[in-house]
RORO-121830 format. One record per residue: residue number from 0; residue in one letter; chain; x negated, y negated, z negated of N, C-alpha, C in turn. Coordinates in Angstrom, 1 decimal. Example, Ala and Ser with C-alpha at 12.3 -4.5 7.8 and 13.67 -1.06 7.14 Angstrom:
<sites>
<site><resi>0</resi><resn>a</resn><chain>A</chain><n_u>-13.2</n_u><n_v>5.7</n_v><n_w>-7.8</n_w><ca_u>-12.3</ca_u><ca_v>4.5</ca_v><ca_w>-7.8</ca_w><c_u>-13.2</c_u><c_v>3.3</c_v><c_w>-7.8</c_w></site>
<site><resi>1</resi><resn>s</resn><chain>A</chain><n_u>-12.8</n_u><n_v>2.2</n_v><n_w>-7.1</n_w><ca_u>-13.7</ca_u><ca_v>1.1</ca_v><ca_w>-7.1</ca_w><c_u>-12.9</c_u><c_v>0.0</c_v><c_w>-7.9</c_w></site>
</sites>
This chain:
<sites>
<site><resi>0</resi><resn>m</resn><chain>A</chain><n_u>-39.4</n_u><n_v>-38.0</n_v><n_w>45.1</n_w><ca_u>-40.6</ca_u><ca_v>-37.7</ca_v><ca_w>44.4</ca_w><c_u>-42.0</c_u><c_v>-38.2</c_v><c_w>44.8</c_w></site>
<site><resi>1</resi><resn>d</resn><chain>A</chain><n_u>-43.1</n_u><n_v>-38.7</n_v><n_w>44.0</n_w><ca_u>-44.2</ca_u><ca_v>-38.7</ca_v><ca_w>44.4</ca_w><c_u>-45.0</c_u><c_v>-37.7</c_v><c_w>44.5</c_w></site>
<site><resi>2</resi><resn>a</resn><chain>A</chain><n_u>-46.0</n_u><n_v>-37.5</n_v><n_w>45.6</n_w><ca_u>-46.8</ca_u><ca_v>-36.2</ca_v><ca_w>45.4</ca_w><c_u>-48.0</c_u><c_v>-36.4</c_v><c_w>44.3</c_w></site>
<site><resi>3</resi><resn>g</resn><chain>A</chain><n_u>-47.6</n_u><n_v>-35.1</n_v><n_w>43.8</n_w><ca_u>-48.6</ca_u><ca_v>-34.8</ca_v><ca_w>42.4</ca_w><c_u>-48.1</c_u><c_v>-35.4</c_v><c_w>41.2</c_w></site>
<site><resi>4</resi><resn>r</resn><chain>A</chain><n_u>-47.1</n_u><n_v>-36.1</n_v><n_w>41.3</n_w><ca_u>-46.5</ca_u><ca_v>-36.5</ca_v><ca_w>40.0</ca_w><c_u>-44.9</c_u><c_v>-36.1</c_v><c_w>39.9</c_w></site>
<site><resi>5</resi><resn>y</resn><chain>A</chain><n_u>-45.2</n_u><n_v>-35.5</n_v><n_w>38.6</n_w><ca_u>-44.2</ca_u><ca_v>-34.7</ca_v><ca_w>37.9</ca_w><c_u>-43.1</c_u><c_v>-35.3</c_v><c_w>36.6</c_w></site>
<site><resi>6</resi><resn>t</resn><chain>A</chain><n_u>-41.7</n_u><n_v>-35.5</n_v><n_w>37.0</n_w><ca_u>-41.1</ca_u><ca_v>-36.1</ca_v><ca_w>36.1</ca_w><c_u>-40.2</c_u><c_v>-34.9</c_v><c_w>35.6</c_w></site>
<site><resi>7</resi><resn>a</resn><chain>A</chain><n_u>-40.1</n_u><n_v>-34.8</n_v><n_w>34.5</n_w><ca_u>-38.9</ca_u><ca_v>-33.9</ca_v><ca_w>33.9</ca_w><c_u>-37.6</c_u><c_v>-34.3</c_v><c_w>34.1</c_w></site>
<site><resi>8</resi><resn>p</resn><chain>A</chain><n_u>-36.7</n_u><n_v>-33.2</n_v><n_w>34.5</n_w><ca_u>-35.3</ca_u><ca_v>-33.6</ca_v><ca_w>35.1</ca_w><c_u>-34.6</c_u><c_v>-34.5</c_v><c_w>34.0</c_w></site>
<site><resi>9</resi><resn>g</resn><chain>A</chain><n_u>-34.7</n_u><n_v>-34.5</n_v><n_w>32.8</n_w><ca_u>-33.9</ca_u><ca_v>-35.6</ca_v><ca_w>32.2</ca_w><c_u>-34.5</c_u><c_v>-36.8</c_v><c_w>31.5</c_w></site>
<site><resi>10</resi><resn>a</resn><chain>A</chain><n_u>-35.7</n_u><n_v>-37.0</n_v><n_w>32.3</n_w><ca_u>-36.6</ca_u><ca_v>-38.3</ca_v><ca_w>32.1</ca_w><c_u>-35.9</c_u><c_v>-39.3</c_v><c_w>32.7</c_w></site>
<site><resi>11</resi><resn>a</resn><chain>A</chain><n_u>-35.2</n_u><n_v>-39.2</n_v><n_w>33.8</n_w><ca_u>-34.5</ca_u><ca_v>-40.4</ca_v><ca_w>34.8</ca_w><c_u>-33.2</c_u><c_v>-40.6</c_v><c_w>34.0</c_w></site>
<site><resi>12</resi><resn>v</resn><chain>A</chain><n_u>-32.5</n_u><n_v>-40.0</n_v><n_w>33.1</n_w><ca_u>-31.7</ca_u><ca_v>-39.8</ca_v><ca_w>32.4</ca_w><c_u>-31.9</c_u><c_v>-40.8</c_v><c_w>31.3</c_w></site>
<site><resi>13</resi><resn>t</resn><chain>A</chain><n_u>-33.0</n_u><n_v>-40.6</n_v><n_w>30.6</n_w><ca_u>-33.3</ca_u><ca_v>-41.3</ca_v><ca_w>29.6</ca_w><c_u>-33.9</c_u><c_v>-42.6</c_v><c_w>29.7</c_w></site>
<site><resi>14</resi><resn>v</resn><chain>A</chain><n_u>-34.6</n_u><n_v>-42.8</n_v><n_w>30.8</n_w><ca_u>-34.4</ca_u><ca_v>-44.2</ca_v><ca_w>31.3</ca_w><c_u>-33.3</c_u><c_v>-45.1</c_v><c_w>31.8</c_w></site>
<site><resi>15</resi><resn>l</resn><chain>A</chain><n_u>-32.3</n_u><n_v>-44.5</n_v><n_w>32.1</n_w><ca_u>-31.1</ca_u><ca_v>-45.0</ca_v><ca_w>32.5</ca_w><c_u>-30.1</c_u><c_v>-45.5</c_v><c_w>31.3</c_w></site>
<site><resi>16</resi><resn>r</resn><chain>A</chain><n_u>-30.4</n_u><n_v>-44.5</n_v><n_w>30.2</n_w><ca_u>-29.7</ca_u><ca_v>-44.8</ca_v><ca_w>29.2</ca_w><c_u>-30.4</c_u><c_v>-46.1</c_v><c_w>28.4</c_w></site>
<site><resi>17</resi><resn>g</resn><chain>A</chain><n_u>-32.0</n_u><n_v>-46.2</n_v><n_w>28.3</n_w><ca_u>-32.7</ca_u><ca_v>-47.4</ca_v><ca_w>27.8</ca_w><c_u>-32.2</c_u><c_v>-48.6</c_v><c_w>28.7</c_w></site>
<site><resi>18</resi><resn>v</resn><chain>A</chain><n_u>-32.1</n_u><n_v>-48.6</n_v><n_w>29.9</n_w><ca_u>-31.6</ca_u><ca_v>-49.8</ca_v><ca_w>30.5</ca_w><c_u>-30.2</c_u><c_v>-50.0</c_v><c_w>30.2</c_w></site>
<site><resi>19</resi><resn>r</resn><chain>A</chain><n_u>-29.1</n_u><n_v>-49.4</n_v><n_w>30.2</n_w><ca_u>-27.9</ca_u><ca_v>-49.6</ca_v><ca_w>29.7</ca_w><c_u>-28.1</c_u><c_v>-50.0</c_v><c_w>28.2</c_w></site>
<site><resi>20</resi><resn>m</resn><chain>A</chain><n_u>-28.8</n_u><n_v>-49.9</n_v><n_w>27.5</n_w><ca_u>-28.5</ca_u><ca_v>-50.3</ca_v><ca_w>26.1</ca_w><c_u>-29.3</c_u><c_v>-51.6</c_v><c_w>26.2</c_w></site>
<site><resi>21</resi><resn>r</resn><chain>A</chain><n_u>-30.1</n_u><n_v>-52.2</n_v><n_w>26.9</n_w><ca_u>-30.8</ca_u><ca_v>-53.4</ca_v><ca_w>26.9</ca_w><c_u>-29.5</c_u><c_v>-54.6</c_v><c_w>27.7</c_w></site>
<site><resi>22</resi><resn>r</resn><chain>A</chain><n_u>-28.7</n_u><n_v>-54.0</n_v><n_w>28.8</n_w><ca_u>-28.0</ca_u><ca_v>-54.8</ca_v><ca_w>29.5</ca_w><c_u>-26.6</c_u><c_v>-55.3</c_v><c_w>28.6</c_w></site>
<site><resi>23</resi><resn>r</resn><chain>A</chain><n_u>-26.4</n_u><n_v>-54.5</n_v><n_w>27.4</n_w><ca_u>-25.1</ca_u><ca_v>-54.7</ca_v><ca_w>26.6</ca_w><c_u>-25.4</c_u><c_v>-56.4</c_v><c_w>26.3</c_w></site>
<site><resi>24</resi><resn>g</resn><chain>A</chain><n_u>-23.5</n_u><n_v>-56.8</n_v><n_w>26.2</n_w><ca_u>-23.6</ca_u><ca_v>-58.2</ca_v><ca_w>25.6</ca_w><c_u>-23.6</c_u><c_v>-58.4</c_v><c_w>24.1</c_w></site>
<site><resi>25</resi><resn>l</resn><chain>A</chain><n_u>-23.1</n_u><n_v>-59.7</n_v><n_w>24.0</n_w><ca_u>-23.1</ca_u><ca_v>-60.1</ca_v><ca_w>22.4</ca_w><c_u>-22.2</c_u><c_v>-59.2</c_v><c_w>21.6</c_w></site>
<site><resi>26</resi><resn>g</resn><chain>A</chain><n_u>-21.1</n_u><n_v>-59.1</n_v><n_w>21.9</n_w><ca_u>-20.2</ca_u><ca_v>-57.9</ca_v><ca_w>21.3</ca_w><c_u>-20.9</c_u><c_v>-56.6</c_v><c_w>20.6</c_w></site>
<site><resi>27</resi><resn>d</resn><chain>A</chain><n_u>-21.7</n_u><n_v>-56.0</n_v><n_w>21.3</n_w><ca_u>-22.7</ca_u><ca_v>-54.9</ca_v><ca_w>21.1</ca_w><c_u>-23.6</c_u><c_v>-55.3</c_v><c_w>20.1</c_w></site>
<site><resi>28</resi><resn>q</resn><chain>A</chain><n_u>-24.1</n_u><n_v>-56.5</n_v><n_w>20.4</n_w><ca_u>-25.3</ca_u><ca_v>-57.0</ca_v><ca_w>19.3</ca_w><c_u>-24.7</c_u><c_v>-57.4</c_v><c_w>17.9</c_w></site>
<site><resi>29</resi><resn>l</resn><chain>A</chain><n_u>-23.4</n_u><n_v>-57.7</n_v><n_w>18.0</n_w><ca_u>-23.0</ca_u><ca_v>-57.9</ca_v><ca_w>16.6</ca_w><c_u>-22.3</c_u><c_v>-57.0</c_v><c_w>15.8</c_w></site>
<site><resi>30</resi><resn>s</resn><chain>A</chain><n_u>-21.9</n_u><n_v>-55.8</n_v><n_w>16.7</n_w><ca_u>-21.4</ca_u><ca_v>-54.6</ca_v><ca_w>16.5</ca_w><c_u>-22.6</c_u><c_v>-53.8</c_v><c_w>15.7</c_w></site>
<site><resi>31</resi><resn>q</resn><chain>A</chain><n_u>-23.8</n_u><n_v>-53.8</n_v><n_w>16.3</n_w><ca_u>-25.0</ca_u><ca_v>-53.2</ca_v><ca_w>15.7</ca_w><c_u>-25.2</c_u><c_v>-53.8</c_v><c_w>14.4</c_w></site>
<site><resi>32</resi><resn>r</resn><chain>A</chain><n_u>-25.5</n_u><n_v>-55.2</n_v><n_w>14.4</n_w><ca_u>-25.5</ca_u><ca_v>-55.8</ca_v><ca_w>13.0</ca_w><c_u>-24.6</c_u><c_v>-55.4</c_v><c_w>12.1</c_w></site>
<site><resi>33</resi><resn>c</resn><chain>A</chain><n_u>-23.5</n_u><n_v>-55.4</n_v><n_w>12.1</n_w><ca_u>-22.4</ca_u><ca_v>-55.1</ca_v><ca_w>11.1</ca_w><c_u>-23.0</c_u><c_v>-53.6</c_v><c_w>11.3</c_w></site>
<site><resi>34</resi><resn>r</resn><chain>A</chain><n_u>-22.9</n_u><n_v>-52.5</n_v><n_w>12.0</n_w><ca_u>-23.3</ca_u><ca_v>-51.0</ca_v><ca_w>11.4</ca_w><c_u>-24.5</c_u><c_v>-51.1</c_v><c_w>10.8</c_w></site>
<site><resi>35</resi><resn>k</resn><chain>A</chain><n_u>-25.4</n_u><n_v>-52.0</n_v><n_w>10.8</n_w><ca_u>-26.8</ca_u><ca_v>-51.9</ca_v><ca_w>10.0</ca_w><c_u>-26.3</c_u><c_v>-52.4</c_v><c_w>8.8</c_w></site>
<site><resi>36</resi><resn>q</resn><chain>A</chain><n_u>-25.6</n_u><n_v>-53.2</n_v><n_w>8.4</n_w><ca_u>-25.0</ca_u><ca_v>-53.4</ca_v><ca_w>7.1</ca_w><c_u>-24.5</c_u><c_v>-52.5</c_v><c_w>6.5</c_w></site>
<site><resi>37</resi><resn>i</resn><chain>A</chain><n_u>-23.5</n_u><n_v>-51.8</n_v><n_w>7.0</n_w><ca_u>-22.9</ca_u><ca_v>-51.1</ca_v><ca_w>6.5</ca_w><c_u>-23.7</c_u><c_v>-49.9</c_v><c_w>6.4</c_w></site>
<site><resi>38</resi><resn>e</resn><chain>A</chain><n_u>-24.6</n_u><n_v>-49.3</n_v><n_w>6.8</n_w><ca_u>-25.3</ca_u><ca_v>-48.4</ca_v><ca_w>6.7</ca_w><c_u>-26.5</c_u><c_v>-48.6</c_v><c_w>5.5</c_w></site>
<site><resi>39</resi><resn>e</resn><chain>A</chain><n_u>-26.8</n_u><n_v>-49.9</n_v><n_w>5.2</n_w><ca_u>-27.4</ca_u><ca_v>-50.4</ca_v><ca_w>4.2</ca_w><c_u>-26.9</c_u><c_v>-50.1</c_v><c_w>3.1</c_w></site>
<site><resi>40</resi><resn>l</resn><chain>A</chain><n_u>-25.3</n_u><n_v>-50.3</n_v><n_w>3.0</n_w><ca_u>-24.5</ca_u><ca_v>-50.4</ca_v><ca_w>1.8</ca_w><c_u>-24.5</c_u><c_v>-48.7</c_v><c_w>1.4</c_w></site>
<site><resi>41</resi><resn>f</resn><chain>A</chain><n_u>-24.2</n_u><n_v>-48.0</n_v><n_w>2.9</n_w><ca_u>-24.2</ca_u><ca_v>-46.5</ca_v><ca_w>2.0</ca_w><c_u>-25.6</c_u><c_v>-46.1</c_v><c_w>1.5</c_w></site>
<site><resi>42</resi><resn>g</resn><chain>A</chain><n_u>-26.5</n_u><n_v>-46.2</n_v><n_w>2.3</n_w><ca_u>-28.0</ca_u><ca_v>-45.9</ca_v><ca_w>1.6</ca_w><c_u>-28.0</c_u><c_v>-46.1</c_v><c_w>0.2</c_w></site>
<site><resi>43</resi><resn>e</resn><chain>A</chain><n_u>-27.7</n_u><n_v>-47.8</n_v><n_w>-0.3</n_w><ca_u>-27.8</ca_u><ca_v>-48.1</ca_v><ca_w>-1.7</ca_w><c_u>-27.1</c_u><c_v>-47.3</c_v><c_w>-2.4</c_w></site>
<site><resi>44</resi><resn>g</resn><chain>A</chain><n_u>-25.5</n_u><n_v>-47.0</n_v><n_w>-2.2</n_w><ca_u>-24.9</ca_u><ca_v>-46.1</ca_v><ca_w>-2.9</ca_w><c_u>-25.4</c_u><c_v>-44.9</c_v><c_w>-3.1</c_w></site>
<site><resi>45</resi><resn>k</resn><chain>A</chain><n_u>-26.0</n_u><n_v>-44.2</n_v><n_w>-1.9</n_w><ca_u>-26.2</ca_u><ca_v>-42.6</ca_v><ca_w>-2.1</ca_w><c_u>-27.8</c_u><c_v>-43.1</c_v><c_w>-3.2</c_w></site>
<site><resi>46</resi><resn>d</resn><chain>A</chain><n_u>-28.5</n_u><n_v>-44.0</n_v><n_w>-2.8</n_w><ca_u>-29.7</ca_u><ca_v>-43.9</ca_v><ca_w>-3.8</ca_w><c_u>-29.8</c_u><c_v>-44.2</c_v><c_w>-5.4</c_w></site>
<site><resi>47</resi><resn>w</resn><chain>A</chain><n_u>-29.0</n_u><n_v>-45.4</n_v><n_w>-5.4</n_w><ca_u>-28.8</ca_u><ca_v>-45.9</ca_v><ca_w>-6.8</ca_w><c_u>-27.6</c_u><c_v>-45.6</c_v><c_w>-7.2</c_w></site>
<site><resi>48</resi><resn>h</resn><chain>A</chain><n_u>-26.4</n_u><n_v>-45.1</n_v><n_w>-6.9</n_w><ca_u>-25.2</ca_u><ca_v>-45.1</ca_v><ca_w>-7.4</ca_w><c_u>-24.5</c_u><c_v>-44.0</c_v><c_w>-7.3</c_w></site>
<site><resi>49</resi><resn>g</resn><chain>A</chain><n_u>-25.4</n_u><n_v>-42.8</n_v><n_w>-6.9</n_w><ca_u>-24.8</ca_u><ca_v>-41.4</ca_v><ca_w>-7.1</ca_w><c_u>-23.9</c_u><c_v>-41.2</c_v><c_w>-5.9</c_w></site>
<site><resi>50</resi><resn>l</resn><chain>A</chain><n_u>-23.6</n_u><n_v>-41.7</n_v><n_w>-4.8</n_w><ca_u>-22.8</ca_u><ca_v>-41.5</ca_v><ca_w>-3.8</ca_w><c_u>-23.1</c_u><c_v>-39.8</c_v><c_w>-3.1</c_w></site>
<site><resi>51</resi><resn>r</resn><chain>A</chain><n_u>-24.3</n_u><n_v>-39.4</n_v><n_w>-3.3</n_w><ca_u>-24.7</ca_u><ca_v>-38.1</ca_v><ca_w>-2.7</ca_w><c_u>-23.9</c_u><c_v>-37.0</c_v><c_w>-3.1</c_w></site>
<site><resi>52</resi><resn>r</resn><chain>A</chain><n_u>-23.6</n_u><n_v>-37.0</n_v><n_w>-4.7</n_w><ca_u>-23.1</ca_u><ca_v>-35.8</ca_v><ca_w>-5.0</ca_w><c_u>-22.2</c_u><c_v>-36.3</c_v><c_w>-6.0</c_w></site>
<site><resi>53</resi><resn>f</resn><chain>A</chain><n_u>-20.8</n_u><n_v>-35.9</n_v><n_w>-6.1</n_w><ca_u>-19.9</ca_u><ca_v>-36.8</ca_v><ca_w>-6.9</ca_w><c_u>-19.8</c_u><c_v>-35.9</c_v><c_w>-8.5</c_w></site>
<site><resi>54</resi><resn>r</resn><chain>A</chain><n_u>-19.6</n_u><n_v>-36.6</n_v><n_w>-9.5</n_w><ca_u>-19.4</ca_u><ca_v>-35.8</ca_v><ca_w>-10.7</ca_w><c_u>-18.1</c_u><c_v>-35.0</c_v><c_w>-11.3</c_w></site>
<site><resi>55</resi><resn>r</resn><chain>A</chain><n_u>-17.1</n_u><n_v>-36.0</n_v><n_w>-10.4</n_w><ca_u>-15.7</ca_u><ca_v>-35.4</ca_v><ca_w>-10.6</ca_w><c_u>-15.2</c_u><c_v>-34.4</c_v><c_w>-9.5</c_w></site>
<site><resi>56</resi><resn>r</resn><chain>A</chain><n_u>-14.4</n_u><n_v>-33.7</n_v><n_w>-9.8</n_w><ca_u>-13.8</ca_u><ca_v>-32.6</ca_v><ca_w>-9.0</ca_w><c_u>-12.3</c_u><c_v>-32.9</c_v><c_w>-8.4</c_w></site>
<site><resi>57</resi><resn>g</resn><chain>A</chain><n_u>-11.9</n_u><n_v>-32.7</n_v><n_w>-7.5</n_w><ca_u>-10.6</ca_u><ca_v>-33.0</ca_v><ca_w>-6.9</ca_w><c_u>-10.4</c_u><c_v>-34.2</c_v><c_w>-6.0</c_w></site>
<site><resi>58</resi><resn>l</resn><chain>A</chain><n_u>-9.7</n_u><n_v>-34.2</n_v><n_w>-5.1</n_w><ca_u>-9.8</ca_u><ca_v>-35.3</ca_v><ca_w>-4.1</ca_w><c_u>-9.5</c_u><c_v>-36.4</c_v><c_w>-4.5</c_w></site>
<site><resi>59</resi><resn>d</resn><chain>A</chain><n_u>-8.4</n_u><n_v>-36.6</n_v><n_w>-5.6</n_w><ca_u>-7.8</ca_u><ca_v>-38.1</ca_v><ca_w>-6.2</ca_w><c_u>-9.1</c_u><c_v>-38.4</c_v><c_w>-7.0</c_w></site>
<site><resi>60</resi><resn>r</resn><chain>A</chain><n_u>-9.7</n_u><n_v>-37.6</n_v><n_w>-7.9</n_w><ca_u>-10.9</ca_u><ca_v>-38.1</ca_v><ca_w>-8.8</ca_w><c_u>-12.2</c_u><c_v>-38.6</c_v><c_w>-7.7</c_w></site>
<site><resi>61</resi><resn>v</resn><chain>A</chain><n_u>-12.3</n_u><n_v>-37.8</n_v><n_w>-6.9</n_w><ca_u>-13.7</ca_u><ca_v>-38.2</ca_v><ca_w>-6.1</ca_w><c_u>-13.1</c_u><c_v>-39.5</c_v><c_w>-5.3</c_w></site>
<site><resi>62</resi><resn>r</resn><chain>A</chain><n_u>-12.3</n_u><n_v>-39.6</n_v><n_w>-4.9</n_w><ca_u>-11.5</ca_u><ca_v>-41.2</ca_v><ca_w>-4.3</ca_w><c_u>-11.6</c_u><c_v>-42.2</c_v><c_w>-5.4</c_w></site>
<site><resi>63</resi><resn>q</resn><chain>A</chain><n_u>-11.4</n_u><n_v>-42.1</n_v><n_w>-6.7</n_w><ca_u>-11.6</ca_u><ca_v>-43.0</ca_v><ca_w>-7.7</ca_w><c_u>-13.0</c_u><c_v>-43.2</c_v><c_w>-7.8</c_w></site>
<site><resi>64</resi><resn>e</resn><chain>A</chain><n_u>-13.8</n_u><n_v>-42.3</n_v><n_w>-7.9</n_w><ca_u>-15.1</ca_u><ca_v>-42.4</ca_v><ca_w>-8.1</ca_w><c_u>-15.8</c_u><c_v>-43.6</c_v><c_w>-7.1</c_w></site>
<site><resi>65</resi><resn>t</resn><chain>A</chain><n_u>-15.5</n_u><n_v>-42.9</n_v><n_w>-5.8</n_w><ca_u>-15.9</ca_u><ca_v>-43.8</ca_v><ca_w>-4.6</ca_w><c_u>-15.3</c_u><c_v>-45.1</c_v><c_w>-4.9</c_w></site>
<site><resi>66</resi><resn>y</resn><chain>A</chain><n_u>-14.0</n_u><n_v>-45.4</n_v><n_w>-4.9</n_w><ca_u>-13.8</ca_u><ca_v>-46.8</ca_v><ca_w>-5.3</ca_w><c_u>-14.4</c_u><c_v>-47.5</c_v><c_w>-6.1</c_w></site>
<site><resi>67</resi><resn>l</resn><chain>A</chain><n_u>-14.6</n_u><n_v>-46.7</n_v><n_w>-7.0</n_w><ca_u>-15.6</ca_u><ca_v>-47.4</ca_v><ca_w>-8.1</ca_w><c_u>-17.0</c_u><c_v>-48.1</c_v><c_w>-8.0</c_w></site>
<site><resi>68</resi><resn>i</resn><chain>A</chain><n_u>-17.6</n_u><n_v>-47.0</n_v><n_w>-7.0</n_w><ca_u>-18.8</ca_u><ca_v>-47.4</ca_v><ca_w>-6.6</ca_w><c_u>-18.7</c_u><c_v>-48.4</c_v><c_w>-5.5</c_w></site>
<site><resi>69</resi><resn>g</resn><chain>A</chain><n_u>-17.7</n_u><n_v>-48.6</n_v><n_w>-4.4</n_w><ca_u>-17.7</ca_u><ca_v>-49.6</ca_v><ca_w>-3.8</ca_w><c_u>-17.4</c_u><c_v>-50.7</c_v><c_w>-4.4</c_w></site>
<site><resi>70</resi><resn>w</resn><chain>A</chain><n_u>-16.7</n_u><n_v>-50.8</n_v><n_w>-5.6</n_w><ca_u>-16.4</ca_u><ca_v>-52.1</ca_v><ca_w>-6.4</ca_w><c_u>-17.5</c_u><c_v>-52.5</c_v><c_w>-7.0</c_w></site>
<site><resi>71</resi><resn>a</resn><chain>A</chain><n_u>-18.5</n_u><n_v>-51.6</n_v><n_w>-7.5</n_w><ca_u>-19.8</ca_u><ca_v>-52.2</ca_v><ca_w>-7.8</ca_w><c_u>-20.5</c_u><c_v>-52.6</c_v><c_w>-6.9</c_w></site>
<site><resi>72</resi><resn>l</resn><chain>A</chain><n_u>-20.6</n_u><n_v>-52.1</n_v><n_w>-5.6</n_w><ca_u>-21.5</ca_u><ca_v>-52.6</ca_v><ca_w>-4.6</ca_w><c_u>-21.0</c_u><c_v>-54.0</c_v><c_w>-4.2</c_w></site>
<site><resi>73</resi><resn>n</resn><chain>A</chain><n_u>-19.7</n_u><n_v>-54.3</n_v><n_w>-4.0</n_w><ca_u>-19.1</ca_u><ca_v>-55.5</ca_v><ca_w>-3.7</ca_w><c_u>-19.2</c_u><c_v>-56.4</c_v><c_w>-5.0</c_w></site>
<site><resi>74</resi><resn>l</resn><chain>A</chain><n_u>-19.4</n_u><n_v>-56.2</n_v><n_w>-6.0</n_w><ca_u>-19.4</ca_u><ca_v>-57.1</ca_v><ca_w>-7.0</ca_w><c_u>-20.9</c_u><c_v>-57.5</c_v><c_w>-7.3</c_w></site>
<site><resi>75</resi><resn>k</resn><chain>A</chain><n_u>-21.9</n_u><n_v>-56.7</n_v><n_w>-6.9</n_w><ca_u>-23.3</ca_u><ca_v>-57.0</ca_v><ca_w>-6.9</ca_w><c_u>-23.5</c_u><c_v>-57.8</c_v><c_w>-5.5</c_w></site>
<site><resi>76</resi><resn>r</resn><chain>A</chain><n_u>-22.8</n_u><n_v>-57.6</n_v><n_w>-4.5</n_w><ca_u>-22.8</ca_u><ca_v>-58.9</ca_v><ca_w>-3.1</ca_w><c_u>-22.4</c_u><c_v>-60.0</c_v><c_w>-3.4</c_w></site>
<site><resi>77</resi><resn>l</resn><chain>A</chain><n_u>-21.3</n_u><n_v>-60.2</n_v><n_w>-4.3</n_w><ca_u>-20.3</ca_u><ca_v>-61.2</ca_v><ca_w>-4.5</ca_w><c_u>-21.4</c_u><c_v>-62.1</c_v><c_w>-5.5</c_w></site>
<site><resi>78</resi><resn>a</resn><chain>A</chain><n_u>-21.9</n_u><n_v>-61.5</n_v><n_w>-6.6</n_w><ca_u>-22.8</ca_u><ca_v>-62.2</ca_v><ca_w>-7.5</ca_w><c_u>-24.1</c_u><c_v>-62.6</c_v><c_w>-7.0</c_w></site>
<site><resi>79</resi><resn>k</resn><chain>A</chain><n_u>-24.7</n_u><n_v>-62.0</n_v><n_w>-5.9</n_w><ca_u>-26.0</ca_u><ca_v>-62.5</ca_v><ca_w>-5.2</ca_w><c_u>-25.4</c_u><c_v>-64.1</c_v><c_w>-4.2</c_w></site>
<site><resi>80</resi><resn>l</resn><chain>A</chain><n_u>-24.0</n_u><n_v>-63.6</n_v><n_w>-3.5</n_w><ca_u>-23.8</ca_u><ca_v>-64.8</ca_v><ca_w>-3.1</ca_w><c_u>-23.2</c_u><c_v>-66.0</c_v><c_w>-3.7</c_w></site>
<site><resi>81</resi><resn>m</resn><chain>A</chain><n_u>-22.9</n_u><n_v>-65.8</n_v><n_w>-5.0</n_w><ca_u>-22.8</ca_u><ca_v>-67.1</ca_v><ca_w>-5.8</ca_w><c_u>-23.6</c_u><c_v>-67.5</c_v><c_w>-6.8</c_w></site>
<site><resi>82</resi><resn>t</resn><chain>A</chain><n_u>-25.0</n_u><n_v>-67.1</n_v><n_w>-6.5</n_w><ca_u>-25.8</ca_u><ca_v>-67.6</ca_v><ca_w>-7.3</ca_w><c_u>-26.3</c_u><c_v>-68.9</c_v><c_w>-6.8</c_w></site>
<site><resi>83</resi><resn>p</resn><chain>A</chain><n_u>-26.6</n_u><n_v>-70.0</n_v><n_w>-7.2</n_w><ca_u>-26.9</ca_u><ca_v>-71.1</ca_v><ca_w>-6.6</ca_w><c_u>-28.3</c_u><c_v>-70.7</c_v><c_w>-6.2</c_w></site>
<site><resi>84</resi><resn>q</resn><chain>A</chain><n_u>-28.8</n_u><n_v>-71.5</n_v><n_w>-4.6</n_w><ca_u>-29.8</ca_u><ca_v>-71.2</ca_v><ca_w>-4.2</ca_w><c_u>-30.8</c_u><c_v>-72.3</c_v><c_w>-4.4</c_w></site>
<site><resi>85</resi><resn>v</resn><chain>A</chain><n_u>-32.0</n_u><n_v>-72.4</n_v><n_w>-4.7</n_w><ca_u>-33.1</ca_u><ca_v>-73.4</ca_v><ca_w>-5.1</ca_w><c_u>-33.5</c_u><c_v>-73.9</c_v><c_w>-3.8</c_w></site>
<site><resi>86</resi><resn>q</resn><chain>A</chain><n_u>-33.6</n_u><n_v>-75.2</n_v><n_w>-3.6</n_w><ca_u>-34.1</ca_u><ca_v>-75.8</ca_v><ca_w>-2.3</ca_w><c_u>-35.5</c_u><c_v>-75.8</c_v><c_w>-2.4</c_w></site>
<site><resi>87</resi><resn>p</resn><chain>A</chain><n_u>-36.3</n_u><n_v>-75.4</n_v><n_w>-1.6</n_w><ca_u>-37.7</ca_u><ca_v>-75.9</ca_v><ca_w>-1.9</ca_w><c_u>-38.3</c_u><c_v>-77.4</c_v><c_w>-2.1</c_w></site>
<site><resi>88</resi><resn>v</resn><chain>A</chain><n_u>-39.2</n_u><n_v>-78.1</n_v><n_w>-2.7</n_w><ca_u>-39.4</ca_u><ca_v>-79.4</ca_v><ca_w>-2.7</ca_w><c_u>-40.6</c_u><c_v>-79.7</c_v><c_w>-1.9</c_w></site>
</sites>
């Protein structure tokens, strides 16, 4: 330790954790991209489609409502992918 310089005991661990995150490979980058997309879908489901609080009670009915919301989100994604893209001239 340098004279006159104080570092918190957990600071070194935080720095090492950051270094490990930077050294991860392609697989971890792809995994992070997939996680981001999934989180965006769940966020949209919560914000726009009532996934925060279910209207129905009982495990089977809540499962049905969840599937219905998932289908709606997937149909929206499919419609977005199937629309013809206009190329700028």
